[in-house]
C-alpha positions as CSV (number, residue, x, y, z in Angstrom):
1,M,-135.9,28.9,-2.7
2,T,-134.6,30.5,-5.8
3,K,-131.0,31.9,-6.0
4,G,-132.3,35.4,-6.3
5,R,-134.5,35.0,-3.2
6,S,-131.4,33.4,-1.4
7,R,-129.3,36.5,-2.1
8,H,-132.2,38.7,-0.8
9,V,-132.4,36.6,2.4
10,A,-128.6,36.6,2.8
11,L,-128.5,40.4,2.7
12,L,-131.2,40.6,5.3
13,A,-129.6,38.1,7.6
14,G,-126.2,39.6,7.2
15,D,-127.7,43.0,8.2
16,R,-129.1,41.6,11.3
17,D,-126.2,39.3,12.4
18,P,-123.5,41.1,14.3
19,G,-121.0,38.3,13.3
20,I,-121.3,39.3,9.6
21,C,-119.4,42.4,9.0
22,A,-119.7,43.0,5.3
23,A,-121.0,41.7,2.0
24,I,-119.4,41.0,-1.4
25,L,-121.5,41.5,-4.5
26,V,-119.9,39.7,-7.3
27,A,-122.6,39.9,-9.8
28,A,-126.0,41.5,-10.0
29,P,-128.8,40.2,-12.3
30,G,-127.9,40.9,-15.8
31,R,-130.0,41.3,-19.0
32,P,-130.9,38.1,-20.7
33,L,-128.9,37.5,-23.8
34,G,-130.7,34.5,-25.1
35,L,-128.3,32.1,-23.3
36,F,-130.8,30.8,-20.8
37,D,-132.8,27.5,-21.0
38,P,-136.7,28.0,-20.7
39,R,-136.5,26.0,-17.5
40,V,-134.9,28.9,-15.7
41,Q,-137.3,31.5,-16.7
42,D,-139.1,31.6,-13.4
43,F,-135.8,32.2,-11.7
44,L,-135.0,35.1,-14.1
45,I,-138.4,36.6,-13.7
46,H,-138.0,36.6,-10.0
47,T,-134.5,37.9,-10.1
48,M,-135.3,40.7,-12.5
49,A,-138.0,41.9,-10.1
50,I,-135.4,42.6,-7.4
51,D,-133.7,46.0,-7.4
52,P,-130.2,45.4,-6.2
53,A,-129.6,49.1,-5.5
54,R,-132.6,49.3,-3.3
55,E,-131.5,46.1,-1.4
56,I,-127.9,47.3,-0.9
57,A,-129.2,50.7,0.2
58,R,-131.0,49.0,3.1
59,Y,-127.9,46.9,3.9
60,G,-126.1,48.7,6.8
61,K,-122.6,47.1,6.3
62,P,-119.7,47.5,3.9
63,V,-120.3,46.1,0.4
64,L,-117.8,45.3,-2.3
65,V,-119.0,45.6,-5.9
66,V,-116.8,43.6,-8.2
67,Q,-117.2,44.7,-11.8
68,G,-115.4,43.4,-14.9
69,D,-114.9,46.0,-17.7
70,R,-115.8,43.6,-20.2
71,N,-119.1,42.5,-18.6
72,L,-121.8,42.0,-21.3
73,Q,-124.6,41.6,-18.8
74,V,-124.1,44.2,-16.1
75,G,-122.6,47.5,-17.3
76,M,-120.4,49.9,-15.5
77,G,-123.3,52.3,-15.0
78,D,-125.1,49.5,-13.0
79,A,-122.0,49.0,-10.9
80,I,-121.8,52.7,-10.2
81,L,-125.4,52.7,-9.2
82,L,-124.9,49.9,-6.8
83,T,-121.9,51.6,-5.3
84,R,-123.6,54.9,-4.9
85,A,-126.7,53.3,-3.3
86,C,-124.7,52.3,-0.1
87,P,-122.4,54.7,1.7
88,A,-120.2,51.9,2.8
89,A,-119.8,50.4,-0.7
90,E,-116.6,50.0,-2.5
91,L,-116.1,49.3,-6.3
92,A,-113.4,47.1,-7.6
93,L,-113.1,47.4,-11.3
94,V,-111.3,44.4,-12.8
95,T,-109.6,45.1,-16.2
96,D,-110.4,42.6,-19.0
97,A,-112.9,40.6,-16.8
98,N,-116.3,39.6,-18.0
99,H,-119.6,38.9,-16.1
100,V,-118.2,35.6,-14.6
101,L,-115.0,37.4,-13.7
102,K,-112.8,35.5,-16.2
103,R,-110.1,37.3,-18.3
104,V,-111.3,38.0,-21.8
105,P,-108.4,38.9,-24.1
106,G,-110.4,41.1,-26.6
107,S,-113.7,42.7,-27.1
108,G,-115.2,39.9,-29.2
109,R,-118.6,38.7,-28.0
110,A,-118.1,35.1,-28.9
111,A,-114.9,34.6,-26.9
112,N,-116.5,36.4,-24.0
113,L,-119.5,34.1,-23.9
114,A,-117.4,31.0,-24.6
115,S,-115.5,31.8,-21.4
116,Y,-118.7,31.2,-19.3
117,A,-118.6,27.4,-19.9
118,D,-114.8,26.9,-19.9
119,P,-113.8,25.7,-16.4
120,S,-110.1,25.7,-17.3
121,L,-110.0,29.5,-17.4
122,P,-108.9,31.2,-14.3
123,M,-110.4,34.2,-12.7
124,A,-109.1,37.5,-14.0
125,D,-106.1,39.1,-12.4
126,G,-107.1,41.3,-9.6
127,V,-110.4,39.5,-8.6
128,V,-108.9,37.5,-5.7
129,D,-106.7,40.4,-4.4
130,A,-109.8,42.8,-4.5
131,I,-111.9,40.3,-2.4
132,A,-109.1,39.4,0.0
133,T,-108.2,43.0,0.7
134,F,-111.9,43.8,1.3
135,I,-112.3,40.9,3.6
136,F,-109.1,41.7,5.7
137,K,-110.1,45.4,5.8
138,H,-113.5,44.5,7.3
139,T,-112.7,41.5,9.4
140,V,-113.2,42.0,13.1
141,L,-110.7,39.9,15.1
């Protein structure tokens, strides 16, 4: 099963399972930037055919959309569309974060893209707090 299909199945399962109280959307399919190996083209083709806003609109539980303001692949407009598609959605805007939610100190494209493959870089400030707050807010004890 491809990752895109896995996300779709996870949303469906989460909507039907009363033990799952919410979903966190960390990244939606972006626009290819020439970064991808030809071996993943089938995955990309499948993923691009999925409309995340339509899928979230069908999801009946809270959703957290985490968006970096230096994201080169998924723009703020996309994050707003996702948030508006689901009445129970919340948007967490992370300052200086890129698509993989790492801190990018400037607006330079090269440094932004280089951070994707640098495992030593931590997640941007605010990512963990936003996710933890959302989880605690929607956890049923």
